MOPAC internal coordinates of N, CA, C and O (Angstrom, degrees):
PM7 1SCF
backbone

  N    0.0000 0     0.00 0     0.00 0    0    0    0
  C    1.4537 1     0.00 0     0.00 0    1    0    0
  C    1.5599 1   106.51 1     0.00 0    2    1    0
  O    1.2310 1   124.64 1   -30.07 1    3    2    1
  N    1.3182 1   108.70 1   149.93 1    3    2    1
  C    1.4186 1   121.57 1   170.42 1    5    3    2
  C    1.5198 1   109.90 1  -107.81 1    6    5    3
  O    1.2310 1   119.41 1   -49.47 1    7    6    5
  N    1.2928 1   118.73 1   130.53 1    7    6    5
  C    1.4970 1   119.13 1   179.84 1    9    7    6
  C    1.4993 1   106.62 1   133.89 1   10    9    7
  O    1.2310 1   123.43 1     2.00 1   11   10    9
  N    1.3854 1   111.02 1  -178.00 1   11   10    9
  C    1.4350 1   129.12 1    17.01 1   13   11   10
  C    1.6382 1   108.44 1   -76.07 1   14   13   11
  O    1.2310 1   121.82 1   -32.35 1   15   14   13
  N    1.3169 1   114.12 1   147.65 1   15   14   13
  C    1.3556 1   120.24 1   174.82 1   17   15   14
  C    1.5513 1   111.42 1  -112.78 1   18   17   15
  O    1.2310 1   116.38 1    -2.65 1   19   18   17
  N    1.1606 1   124.49 1   177.35 1   19   18   17
  C    1.4983 1   125.91 1   175.57 1   21   19   18
  C    1.5550 1   103.98 1   -57.71 1   22   21   19
  O    1.2310 1   120.58 1   -48.41 1   23   22   21
  N    1.2929 1   116.50 1   131.59 1   23   22   21
  C    1.4281 1   122.14 1  -174.35 1   25   23   22
  C    1.6230 1   103.29 1   -68.69 1   26   25   23
  O    1.2310 1   124.42 1   -47.96 1   27   26   25
  N    1.3122 1   109.12 1   132.04 1   27   26   25
  C    1.5873 1   121.22 1  -176.13 1   29   27   26
  C    1.5246 1   103.54 1   -76.40 1   30   29   27
  O    1.2310 1   121.79 1   -12.24 1   31   30   29
  N    1.3154 1   114.18 1   167.76 1   31   30   29
  C    1.4693 1   125.00 1   172.28 1   33   31   30
  C    1.4829 1   112.27 1   -58.44 1   34   33   31
  O    1.2310 1   119.59 1   154.05 1   35   34   33
  N    1.4026 1   118.40 1   -25.95 1   35   34   33
  C    1.5031 1   123.11 1  -178.84 1   37   35   34
  C    1.5483 1   106.38 1  -100.19 1   38   37   35
  O    1.2310 1   118.74 1  -163.81 1   39   38   37
  N    1.3082 1   120.01 1    16.19 1   39   38   37
  C    1.5755 1   125.05 1   178.43 1   41   39   38
  C    1.4496 1   114.20 1    70.65 1   42   41   39
  O    1.2310 1   117.85 1  -163.19 1   43   42   41
  N    1.2580 1   121.69 1    16.81 1   43   42   41
  C    1.4430 1   119.84 1   174.96 1   45   43   42
  C    1.5126 1   111.13 1   -77.83 1   46   45   43
  O    1.2310 1   118.52 1   -35.16 1   47   46   45
  N    1.3226 1   120.43 1   144.84 1   47   46   45
  C    1.4511 1   124.68 1   179.84 1   49   47   46
  C    1.5160 1   117.57 1  -126.88 1   50   49   47
  O    1.2310 1   123.59 1   163.46 1   51   50   49
  N    1.3302 1   110.72 1   -16.54 1   51   50   49
  C    1.4692 1   117.46 1  -175.63 1   53   51   50
  C    1.6265 1   112.76 1  -130.91 1   54   53   51
  O    1.2310 1   119.12 1   -15.83 1   55   54   53
  N    1.2542 1   119.29 1   164.17 1   55   54   53
  C    1.4580 1   122.94 1   165.78 1   57   55   54
  C    1.4456 1   111.29 1  -122.75 1   58   57   55
  O    1.2310 1   122.16 1   -52.22 1   59   58   57
  N    1.3712 1   113.46 1   127.78 1   59   58   57
  C    1.4991 1   120.85 1   176.64 1   61   59   58
  C    1.4555 1   105.98 1   -99.90 1   62   61   59
  O    1.2310 1   120.10 1   -58.93 1   63   62   61
  N    1.3324 1   117.42 1   121.07 1   63   62   61
  C    1.4631 1   124.22 1  -177.39 1   65   63   62
  C    1.5058 1   111.65 1  -109.83 1   66   65   63
  O    1.2310 1   121.41 1   -45.07 1   67   66   65
  N    1.2860 1   114.91 1   134.93 1   67   66   65
  C    1.4952 1   125.06 1   170.89 1   69   67   66
  C    1.4528 1   112.19 1  -123.82 1   70   69   67
  O    1.2310 1   122.51 1   -53.70 1   71   70   69
  N    1.4555 1   112.80 1   126.30 1   71   70   69
  C    1.3546 1   117.39 1  -174.19 1   73   71   70
  C    1.5912 1   104.99 1  -122.76 1   74   73   71
  O    1.2310 1   122.46 1   -46.76 1   75   74   73
  N    1.3541 1   112.89 1   133.24 1   75   74   73
  C    1.4489 1   122.41 1   174.39 1   77   75   74
  C    1.5035 1   106.27 1   -77.83 1   78   77   75
  O    1.2310 1   118.06 1   -67.74 1   79   78   77
  N    1.3201 1   121.30 1   112.26 1   79   78   77
  C    1.4840 1   124.19 1  -178.28 1   81   79   78
  C    1.4755 1   116.77 1   -60.12 1   82   81   79
  O    1.2310 1   120.97 1   153.82 1   83   82   81
  N    1.2951 1   115.76 1   -26.18 1   83   82   81
  C    1.5172 1   118.18 1  -179.31 1   85   83   82
  C    1.5660 1   109.88 1   -85.67 1   86   85   83
  O    1.2310 1   118.65 1   129.29 1   87   86   85
  N    1.2617 1   120.17 1   -50.71 1   87   86   85
  C    1.4557 1   120.03 1  -175.85 1   89   87   86
  C    1.4772 1   112.93 1   -90.82 1   90   89   87
  O    1.2310 1   120.58 1   161.86 1   91   90   89
  N    1.3301 1   116.50 1   -18.14 1   91   90   89
  C    1.4750 1   125.66 1  -177.99 1   93   91   90
  C    1.5917 1   113.46 1    72.78 1   94   93   91
  O    1.2310 1   122.69 1  -170.38 1   95   94   93
  N    1.4050 1   112.44 1     9.62 1   95   94   93
  C    1.4337 1   113.97 1   177.33 1   97   95   94
  C    1.5354 1   108.60 1   -68.69 1   98   97   95
  O    1.2310 1   124.73 1   -36.55 1   99   98   97
  N    1.3571 1   108.52 1   143.45 1   99   98   97
  C    1.5215 1   114.34 1  -173.58 1  101   99   98
  C    1.5263 1   110.97 1  -122.79 1  102  101   99
  O    1.2310 1   120.51 1   -46.67 1  103  102  101
  N    1.2886 1   116.62 1   133.33 1  103  102  101
  C    1.5324 1   124.23 1   176.04 1  105  103  102
  C    1.5802 1   104.03 1  -110.74 1  106  105  103
  O    1.2310 1   124.11 1   -42.37 1  107  106  105
  N    1.3772 1   109.72 1   137.63 1  107  106  105
  C    1.5255 1   118.78 1  -178.45 1  109  107  106
  C    1.4198 1   105.89 1  -123.37 1  110  109  107
  O    1.2310 1   120.64 1   -53.75 1  111  110  109
  N    1.3153 1   116.38 1   126.25 1  111  110  109
  C    1.4583 1   125.26 1   176.51 1  113  111  110
  C    1.5290 1   112.39 1  -124.19 1  114  113  111
  O    1.2310 1   123.00 1   -56.83 1  115  114  113
  N    1.2759 1   111.85 1   123.17 1  115  114  113
  C    1.4783 1   119.62 1   178.68 1  117  115  114
  C    1.5654 1   110.34 1   -70.89 1  118  117  115
  O    1.2310 1   116.00 1   -42.60 1  119  118  117
  N    1.3042 1   125.19 1   137.40 1  119  118  117
  C    1.3493 1   124.07 1  -176.87 1  121  119  118
  C    1.6111 1   107.37 1  -138.00 1  122  121  119
  O    1.2310 1   120.92 1   -25.55 1  123  122  121
  N    1.3023 1   115.84 1   154.45 1  123  122  121
  C    1.4258 1   123.52 1   179.49 1  125  123  122
  C    1.5467 1   111.95 1   -85.05 1  126  125  123
  O    1.2310 1   123.64 1   154.99 1  127  126  125
  N    1.3260 1   110.63 1   -25.01 1  127  126  125
  C    1.5149 1   116.22 1  -173.11 1  129  127  126
  C    1.5222 1   105.39 1  -146.32 1  130  129  127
  O    1.2310 1   123.45 1    -2.82 1  131  130  129
  N    1.3712 1   110.98 1   177.18 1  131  130  129
  C    1.4930 1   115.76 1   175.50 1  133  131  130
  C    1.6018 1   106.38 1  -115.07 1  134  133  131
  O    1.2310 1   124.19 1  -152.82 1  135  134  133
  N    1.3623 1   109.56 1    27.18 1  135  134  133
  C    1.5334 1   111.84 1   175.16 1  137  135  134
  C    1.5090 1   109.76 1   -69.06 1  138  137  135
  O    1.2310 1   122.73 1   -31.18 1  139  138  137
  N    1.3940 1   112.38 1   148.82 1  139  138  137
  C    1.4729 1   117.93 1   178.74 1  141  139  138
  C    1.4856 1   115.19 1   -57.98 1  142  141  139
  O    1.2310 1   119.08 1   146.21 1  143  142  141
  N    1.3783 1   119.35 1   -33.79 1  143  142  141
  C    1.3606 1   125.35 1  -178.36 1  145  143  142
  C    1.5227 1   110.55 1   -61.95 1  146  145  143
  O    1.2310 1   121.46 1   141.79 1  147  146  145
  N    1.2449 1   114.80 1   -38.21 1  147  146  145
  C    1.5698 1   120.84 1   179.54 1  149  147  146
  C    1.4985 1   112.55 1   -70.57 1  150  149  147
  O    1.2310 1   121.98 1   139.92 1  151  150  149
  N    1.2963 1   113.82 1   -40.08 1  151  150  149
  C    1.4835 1   119.48 1  -179.60 1  153  151  150
  C    1.6669 1   106.02 1   -68.85 1  154  153  151
  O    1.2310 1   120.44 1   136.46 1  155  154  153
  N    1.2827 1   116.76 1   -43.54 1  155  154  153
  C    1.3978 1   124.11 1  -178.76 1  157  155  154
  C    1.5840 1   108.31 1   -59.90 1  158  157  155
  O    1.2310 1   122.58 1   141.95 1  159  158  157
  N    1.3550 1   112.67 1   -38.05 1  159  158  157
  C    1.4753 1   116.33 1  -175.67 1  161  159  158
  C    1.5598 1   107.68 1   -67.06 1  162  161  159
  O    1.2310 1   120.82 1   141.99 1  163  162  161
  N    1.3585 1   116.04 1   -38.01 1  163  162  161
  C    1.4816 1   121.07 1   177.46 1  165  163  162
  C    1.5324 1   111.36 1   -65.01 1  166  165  163
  O    1.2310 1   120.85 1   138.21 1  167  166  165
  N    1.3214 1   115.99 1   -41.79 1  167  166  165
  C    1.3861 1   123.54 1  -178.50 1  169  167  166
  C    1.6238 1   111.41 1   -66.42 1  170  169  167
  O    1.2310 1   122.40 1   148.63 1  171  170  169
  N    1.2510 1   113.01 1   -31.37 1  171  170  169
  C    1.5229 1   122.37 1   176.78 1  173  171  170
  C    1.4643 1   111.93 1   -73.18 1  174  173  171
  O    1.2310 1   120.58 1   142.72 1  175  174  173
  N    1.3911 1   116.49 1   -37.28 1  175  174  173
  C    1.4118 1   121.71 1   176.82 1  177  175  174
  C    1.5677 1   103.82 1   -65.64 1  178  177  175
  O    1.2310 1   119.09 1   127.94 1  179  178  177
  N    1.1748 1   119.34 1   -52.06 1  179  178  177
  C    1.4802 1   126.40 1  -178.89 1  181  179  178
  C    1.6248 1   111.20 1   -56.06 1  182  181  179
  O    1.2310 1   124.13 1   138.59 1  183  182  181
  N    1.3381 1   109.69 1   -41.41 1  183  182  181
  C    1.5367 1   115.20 1  -176.68 1  185  183  182
  C    1.5141 1   110.91 1   -64.55 1  186  185  183
  O    1.2310 1   120.78 1   145.07 1  187  186  185
  N    1.3101 1   116.12 1   -34.93 1  187  186  185
  C    1.4225 1   118.52 1  -177.97 1  189  187  186
  C    1.5255 1   115.13 1   -70.15 1  190  189  187
  O    1.2310 1   122.85 1   158.83 1  191  190  189
  N    1.4403 1   112.15 1   -21.17 1  191  190  189
  C    1.5060 1   116.46 1   175.07 1  193  191  190
  C    1.4332 1   113.35 1   -93.74 1  194  193  191
  O    1.2310 1   120.65 1   136.00 1  195  194  193
  N    1.3248 1   116.36 1   -44.00 1  195  194  193
  C    1.4907 1   121.62 1  -170.21 1  197  195  194
  C    1.4329 1   116.49 1  -114.93 1  198  197  195
  O    1.2310 1   119.84 1   176.20 1  199  198  197
  N    1.3906 1   117.91 1    -3.80 1  199  198  197
  C    1.5588 1   122.59 1  -177.80 1  201  199  198
  C    1.5404 1   105.94 1    80.13 1  202  201  199
  O    1.2310 1   121.51 1    -7.88 1  203  202  201
  N    1.4075 1   114.71 1   172.12 1  203  202  201
  C    1.3171 1   122.90 1   177.86 1  205  203  202
  C    1.5191 1   117.17 1   -73.42 1  206  205  203
  O    1.2310 1   121.19 1   -37.12 1  207  206  205
  N    1.3091 1   115.33 1   142.88 1  207  206  205
  C    1.4611 1   113.41 1   168.10 1  209  207  206
  C    1.4604 1   115.32 1   -74.93 1  210  209  207
  O    1.2310 1   119.31 1   -20.78 1  211  210  209
  N    1.3379 1   118.92 1   159.22 1  211  210  209
  C    1.4809 1   122.82 1   177.12 1  213  211  210
  C    1.5560 1   109.08 1   -70.81 1  214  213  211
  O    1.2310 1   121.22 1   147.16 1  215  214  213
  N    1.1731 1   115.28 1   -32.84 1  215  214  213
  C    1.5695 1   121.32 1  -175.89 1  217  215  214
  C    1.4480 1   112.06 1  -148.24 1  218  217  215
  O    1.2310 1   120.15 1   -27.20 1  219  218  217
  N    1.2731 1   117.32 1   152.80 1  219  218  217
  C    1.4320 1   125.67 1   175.31 1  221  219  218
  C    1.5753 1   107.51 1  -128.59 1  222  221  219
  O    1.2310 1   121.43 1   -49.47 1  223  222  221
  N    1.3317 1   114.86 1   130.53 1  223  222  221
  C    1.4338 1   115.98 1   179.50 1  225  223  222
  C    1.5486 1   101.96 1  -118.00 1  226  225  223
  O    1.2310 1   124.06 1   -53.38 1  227  226  225
  N    1.4609 1   109.81 1   126.62 1  227  226  225
  C    1.4557 1   118.96 1   178.54 1  229  227  226
  C    1.4580 1   110.26 1  -132.82 1  230  229  227
  O    1.2310 1   122.87 1    -9.64 1  231  230  229
  N    1.4059 1   112.10 1   170.36 1  231  230  229
  C    1.4591 1   117.31 1   165.99 1  233  231  230
  C    1.4468 1   108.50 1   -75.86 1  234  233  231
  O    1.2310 1   121.10 1     2.69 1  235  234  233
  N    1.3964 1   115.50 1  -177.31 1  235  234  233
  C    1.3980 1   123.61 1   176.72 1  237  235  234
  C    1.5258 1   117.71 1   -92.93 1  238  237  235
  O    1.2310 1   120.68 1  -154.20 1  239  238  237
  N    1.4197 1   116.31 1    25.80 1  239  238  237
  C    1.3558 1   121.94 1   178.22 1  241  239  238
  C    1.5435 1   109.98 1   -61.36 1  242  241  239
  O    1.2310 1   122.42 1   -15.53 1  243  242  241
  N    1.3655 1   112.97 1   164.47 1  243  242  241
  C    1.4635 1   120.37 1  -179.48 1  245  243  242
  C    1.5375 1   112.69 1   -55.64 1  246  245  243
  O    1.2310 1   122.63 1   140.89 1  247  246  245
  N    1.3380 1   112.57 1   -39.11 1  247  246  245
  C    1.4475 1   117.10 1  -176.21 1  249  247  246
  C    1.4784 1   110.90 1   -55.04 1  250  249  247
  O    1.2310 1   119.61 1   134.51 1  251  250  249
  N    1.3161 1   118.35 1   -45.49 1  251  250  249
  C    1.3847 1   125.81 1  -174.42 1  253  251  250
  C    1.6354 1   118.99 1   -90.24 1  254  253  251
  O    1.2310 1   121.47 1   164.81 1  255  254  253
  N    1.2572 1   114.79 1   -15.19 1  255  254  253
  C    1.3908 1   120.70 1   176.40 1  257  255  254
  C    1.5391 1   112.06 1   -98.18 1  258  257  255
  O    1.2310 1   121.35 1   179.65 1  259  258  257
  N    1.2630 1   115.02 1    -0.35 1  259  258  257
  C    1.5264 1   119.06 1   178.44 1  261  259  258
  C    1.5769 1   110.76 1   -73.48 1  262  261  259
  O    1.2310 1   122.14 1   -29.43 1  263  262  261
  N    1.2750 1   113.51 1   150.57 1  263  262  261
  C    1.5475 1   116.38 1   178.83 1  265  263  262
  C    1.4664 1   112.18 1   -63.89 1  266  265  263
  O    1.2310 1   118.91 1   150.34 1  267  266  265
  N    1.3886 1   119.69 1   -29.66 1  267  266  265
  C    1.4286 1   124.19 1   176.20 1  269  267  266
  C    1.5617 1   110.37 1   -57.24 1  270  269  267
  O    1.2310 1   121.15 1   130.13 1  271  270  269
  N    1.3200 1   115.41 1   -49.87 1  271  270  269
  C    1.4279 1   120.04 1   178.26 1  273  271  270
  C    1.5247 1   113.37 1   -66.24 1  274  273  271
  O    1.2310 1   120.49 1   136.40 1  275  274  273
  N    1.3054 1   116.67 1   -43.60 1  275  274  273
  C    1.5213 1   118.78 1   179.07 1  277  275  274
  C    1.4546 1   106.78 1   -60.51 1  278  277  275
  O    1.2310 1   117.72 1   131.46 1  279  278  277
  N    1.3331 1   121.94 1   -48.54 1  279  278  277
  C    1.3896 1   123.66 1   178.66 1  281  279  278
  C    1.4647 1   116.55 1   -54.77 1  282  281  279
  O    1.2310 1   120.36 1   137.34 1  283  282  281
  N    1.3484 1   116.91 1   -42.66 1  283  282  281
  C    1.4275 1   121.76 1   172.78 1  285  283  282
  C    1.5321 1   114.52 1   -53.51 1  286  285  283
  O    1.2310 1   124.33 1   127.38 1  287  286  285
  N    1.3110 1   109.30 1   -52.62 1  287  286  285
  C    1.5021 1   116.09 1  -179.86 1  289  287  286
  C    1.4773 1   114.02 1   -58.22 1  290  289  287
  O    1.2310 1   122.91 1   138.22 1  291  290  289
  N    1.4126 1   112.03 1   -41.78 1  291  290  289
  C    1.5055 1   114.09 1   179.12 1  293  291  290
  C    1.5264 1   112.84 1   -67.37 1  294  293  291
  O    1.2310 1   121.36 1   141.93 1  295  294  293
  N    1.2793 1   115.01 1   -38.07 1  295  294  293
  C    1.4636 1   122.69 1  -177.67 1  297  295  294
  C    1.6641 1   109.14 1   -65.66 1  298  297  295
  O    1.2310 1   123.32 1   144.13 1  299  298  297
  N    1.3422 1   111.24 1   -35.87 1  299  298  297
  C    1.4588 1   113.99 1  -179.91 1  301  299  298
  C    1.5512 1   116.35 1   -93.87 1  302  301  299
  O    1.2310 1   121.37 1  -172.57 1  303  302  301
  N    1.4499 1   114.98 1     7.43 1  303  302  301
  C    1.3828 1   119.51 1  -178.29 1  305  303  302
  C    1.5646 1   114.38 1    59.94 1  306  305  303
  O    1.2310 1   120.63 1  -137.76 1  307  306  305
  N    1.3027 1   116.40 1    42.24 1  307  306  305
  C    1.4884 1   125.65 1  -179.96 1  309  307  306
  C    1.4859 1   107.89 1  -104.26 1  310  309  307
  O    1.2310 1   118.43 1   -53.28 1  311  310  309
  N    1.2634 1   120.60 1   126.72 1  311  310  309
  C    1.5176 1   123.51 1   177.02 1  313  311  310
  C    1.4632 1   101.93 1   -78.71 1  314  313  311
  O    1.2310 1   119.67 1   -59.62 1  315  314  313
  N    1.4056 1   118.23 1   120.38 1  315  314  313
  C    1.4328 1   123.01 1   179.65 1  317  315  314
  C    1.5796 1   105.12 1  -103.07 1  318  317  315
  O    1.2310 1   123.39 1   -57.36 1  319  318  317
  N    1.4483 1   111.10 1   122.64 1  319  318  317
  C    1.5057 1   114.66 1   179.02 1  321  319  318
  C    1.5676 1   105.33 1  -115.84 1  322  321  319
  O    1.2310 1   119.02 1   -53.89 1  323  322  321
  N    1.3406 1   119.47 1   126.11 1  323  322  321
  C    1.3545 1   124.46 1   176.38 1  325  323  322
  C    1.5217 1   115.43 1  -100.15 1  326  325  323
  O    1.2310 1   118.87 1   -47.20 1  327  326  325
  N    1.2526 1   119.76 1   132.80 1  327  326  325
  C    1.4902 1   118.74 1  -174.21 1  329  327  326
  C    1.5959 1   105.00 1  -117.85 1  330  329  327
  O    1.2310 1   120.19 1   -16.49 1  331  330  329
  N    1.2725 1   117.23 1   163.51 1  331  330  329
  C    1.4406 1   119.20 1   178.66 1  333  331  330
  C    1.5080 1   112.96 1   -69.86 1  334  333  331
  O    1.2310 1   120.77 1   -47.09 1  335  334  333
  N    1.2464 1   116.14 1   132.91 1  335  334  333
  C    1.4988 1   117.45 1  -179.97 1  337  335  334
  C    1.4985 1   109.33 1   -76.84 1  338  337  335
  O    1.2310 1   119.99 1   -33.07 1  339  338  337
  N    1.2783 1   117.62 1   146.93 1  339  338  337
  C    1.4084 1   123.98 1  -176.63 1  341  339  338
  C    1.4170 1   121.73 1    91.78 1  342  341  339
  O    1.2310 1   121.96 1   168.31 1  343  342  341
  N    1.3789 1   113.86 1   -11.69 1  343  342  341
  C    1.5475 1   123.36 1   179.70 1  345  343  342
  C    1.4488 1   106.27 1   -90.96 1  346  345  343
  O    1.2310 1   115.05 1   -89.74 1  347  346  345
  N    1.3284 1   126.98 1    90.26 1  347  346  345
  C    1.4343 1   127.06 1  -174.77 1  349  347  346
  C    1.4812 1   113.58 1   -57.50 1  350  349  347
  O    1.2310 1   118.12 1   149.78 1  351  350  349
  N    1.3360 1   121.19 1   -30.22 1  351  350  349
  C    1.4128 1   125.17 1  -176.57 1  353  351  350
  C    1.5766 1   107.21 1   -77.70 1  354  353  351
  O    1.2310 1   117.41 1   162.05 1  355  354  353
  N    1.3127 1   122.53 1   -17.95 1  355  354  353
  C    1.4222 1   124.52 1  -179.19 1  357  355  354
  C    1.5767 1   111.32 1   -68.57 1  358  357  355
  O    1.2310 1   122.46 1   143.38 1  359  358  357
  N    1.3254 1   112.90 1   -36.62 1  359  358  357
  C    1.5454 1   115.86 1  -177.65 1  361  359  358
  C    1.4123 1   103.60 1  -144.47 1  362  361  359
  O    1.2310 1   119.81 1  -116.00 1  363  362  361
  N    1.3557 1   117.97 1    64.00 1  363  362  361
  C    1.4768 1   123.89 1  -175.27 1  365  363  362
  C    1.5151 1   115.28 1   -63.27 1  366  365  363
  O    1.2310 1   121.79 1   152.30 1  367  366  365
  N    1.3821 1   114.19 1   -27.70 1  367  366  365
  C    1.4756 1   113.85 1  -178.58 1  369  367  366
  C    1.5680 1   111.68 1   -63.94 1  370  369  367
  O    1.2310 1   121.68 1   133.68 1  371  370  369
  N    1.3198 1   114.39 1   -46.32 1  371  370  369
  C    1.4419 1   118.32 1  -178.18 1  373  371  370
  C    1.5252 1   112.99 1   -65.01 1  374  373  371
  O    1.2310 1   122.25 1   138.54 1  375  374  373
  N    1.3537 1   113.30 1   -41.46 1  375  374  373
  C    1.4409 1   122.00 1  -177.91 1  377  375  374
  C    1.5362 1   110.27 1   -64.10 1  378  377  375
  O    1.2310 1   118.83 1   137.48 1  379  378  377
  N    1.3127 1   119.84 1   -42.52 1  379  378  377
  C    1.4818 1   125.08 1   173.22 1  381  379  378
  C    1.5974 1   107.81 1   -58.19 1  382  381  379
  O    1.2310 1   121.04 1   128.10 1  383  382  381
  N    1.2704 1   115.61 1   -51.90 1  383  382  381
  C    1.5006 1   118.75 1  -179.32 1  385  383  382
  C    1.4878 1   109.10 1   -58.62 1  386  385  383
  O    1.2310 1   120.65 1   136.10 1  387  386  385
  N    1.3435 1   116.36 1   -43.90 1  387  386  385
  C    1.5028 1   115.14 1  -174.77 1  389  387  386
  C    1.5466 1   108.18 1   -60.22 1  390  389  387
  O    1.2310 1   117.63 1   139.31 1  391  390  389
  N    1.2936 1   122.11 1   -40.69 1  391  390  389
  C    1.4188 1   121.11 1  -177.59 1  393  391  390
  C    1.5731 1   112.90 1   -67.92 1  394  393  391
  O    1.2310 1   121.11 1   146.38 1  395  394  393
  N    1.3591 1   115.48 1   -33.62 1  395  394  393
  C    1.4533 1   119.89 1   173.20 1  397  395  394
  C    1.5802 1   111.51 1   -69.48 1  398  397  395
  O    1.2310 1   119.11 1   141.39 1  399  398  397
  N    1.3535 1   119.31 1   -38.61 1  399  398  397
  C    1.4728 1   124.67 1   177.00 1  401  399  398
  C    1.5385 1   106.45 1   -60.13 1  402  401  399
  O    1.2310 1   119.99 1   130.81 1  403  402  401
  N    1.3045 1   117.63 1   -49.19 1  403  402  401
  C    1.4281 1   120.15 1  -178.66 1  405  403  402
  C    1.4162 1   112.30 1   -60.97 1  406  405  403
  O    1.2310 1   117.61 1   137.88 1  407  406  405
  N    1.3334 1   122.15 1   -42.12 1  407  406  405
  C    1.4519 1   124.28 1  -177.93 1  409  407  406
  C    1.6304 1   110.09 1   -64.51 1  410  409  407
  O    1.2310 1   122.29 1   139.56 1  411  410  409
  N    1.3937 1   113.22 1   -40.44 1  411  410  409
  C    1.3834 1   118.60 1  -172.05 1  413  411  410
  C    1.5406 1   107.17 1   -74.95 1  414  413  411
  O    1.2310 1   119.08 1   137.40 1  415  414  413
  N    1.3772 1   119.35 1   -42.60 1  415  414  413
  C    1.4246 1   121.56 1  -177.52 1  417  415  414
  C    1.6718 1   107.60 1   -67.08 1  418  417  415
  O    1.2310 1   122.10 1   144.77 1  419  418  417
  N    1.2877 1   113.59 1   -35.23 1  419  418  417
  C    1.4996 1   115.06 1   176.29 1  421  419  418
  C    1.4329 1   112.76 1   -59.39 1  422  421  419
  O    1.2310 1   118.35 1   134.07 1  423  422  421
  N    1.2820 1   120.75 1   -45.93 1  423  422  421
  C    1.3823 1   131.40 1  -176.50 1  425  423  422
  C    1.5544 1   113.34 1   -67.37 1  426  425  423
  O    1.2310 1   123.13 1   136.73 1  427  426  425
  N    1.4512 1   111.60 1   -43.27 1  427  426  425
  C    1.4254 1   111.09 1   178.91 1  429  427  426
  C    1.4605 1   118.56 1   -74.64 1  430  429  427
  O    1.2310 1   122.88 1   155.66 1  431  430  429
  N    1.3205 1   112.09 1   -24.34 1  431  430  429
  C    1.4685 1   119.07 1  -173.32 1  433  431  430
  C    1.5420 1   113.34 1  -108.40 1  434  433  431
  O    1.2310 1   120.30 1  -161.54 1  435  434  433
  N    1.2102 1   117.03 1    18.46 1  435  434  433
  C    1.4865 1   119.30 1  -175.54 1  437  435  434
  C    1.5335 1   116.25 1   -65.62 1  438  437  435
  O    1.2310 1   118.98 1   154.92 1  439  438  437
  N    1.3077 1   119.55 1   -25.08 1  439  438  437
  C    1.4357 1   123.94 1   177.44 1  441  439  438
  C    1.6014 1   113.19 1  -100.50 1  442  441  439
  O    1.2310 1   122.54 1   158.02 1  443  442  441
  N    1.4636 1   112.74 1   -21.98 1  443  442  441
  C    1.4401 1   120.52 1   179.43 1  445  443  442
  C    1.4070 1   109.10 1  -138.68 1  446  445  443
  O    1.2310 1   119.10 1  -102.61 1  447  446  445
  N    1.3907 1   119.33 1    77.39 1  447  446  445
  C    1.5727 1   120.04 1  -173.60 1  449  447  446
  C    1.4315 1   113.21 1   -56.37 1  450  449  447
  O    1.2310 1   119.10 1   154.34 1  451  450  449
  N    1.3728 1   119.32 1   -25.66 1  451  450  449
  C    1.4790 1   116.18 1  -176.47 1  453  451  450
  C    1.5330 1   113.41 1   -89.43 1  454  453  451
  O    1.2310 1   120.62 1  -174.32 1  455  454  453
  N    1.2907 1   116.42 1     5.68 1  455  454  453
  C    1.5051 1   120.65 1   177.00 1  457  455  454
  C    1.5263 1   111.95 1  -108.21 1  458  457  455
  O    1.2310 1   120.49 1  -121.19 1  459  458  457
  N    1.3112 1   116.66 1    58.81 1  459  458  457
  C    1.4287 1   122.92 1   175.03 1  461  459  458
  C    1.5191 1   105.50 1  -109.06 1  462  461  459
  O    1.2310 1   120.10 1   180.00 1  463  462  461

């Protein structure tokens, strides 16, 4: 998750980013919290369109270390790999995207920070 950000007019505070490691295509989902249930909801929406990924690489944030998230991955036969938070080289793809997302959101919402 990226955030917390300035709360949007629709009460979103975070951005949940999913990156395809092969194509580098990125999906961005606004979220109101960093709860596992909300992340799972976004993954479920994506699953219905694209199917399940073979693996998910995440940091060790509470969203992804919760038993709820682990149970979801096990049930969906997704290999969940946790990396150490703060080591940019461990998951450089998402870290690079996060810096781009911050720059874009900052520019787009300079006059109306709650309208991202």
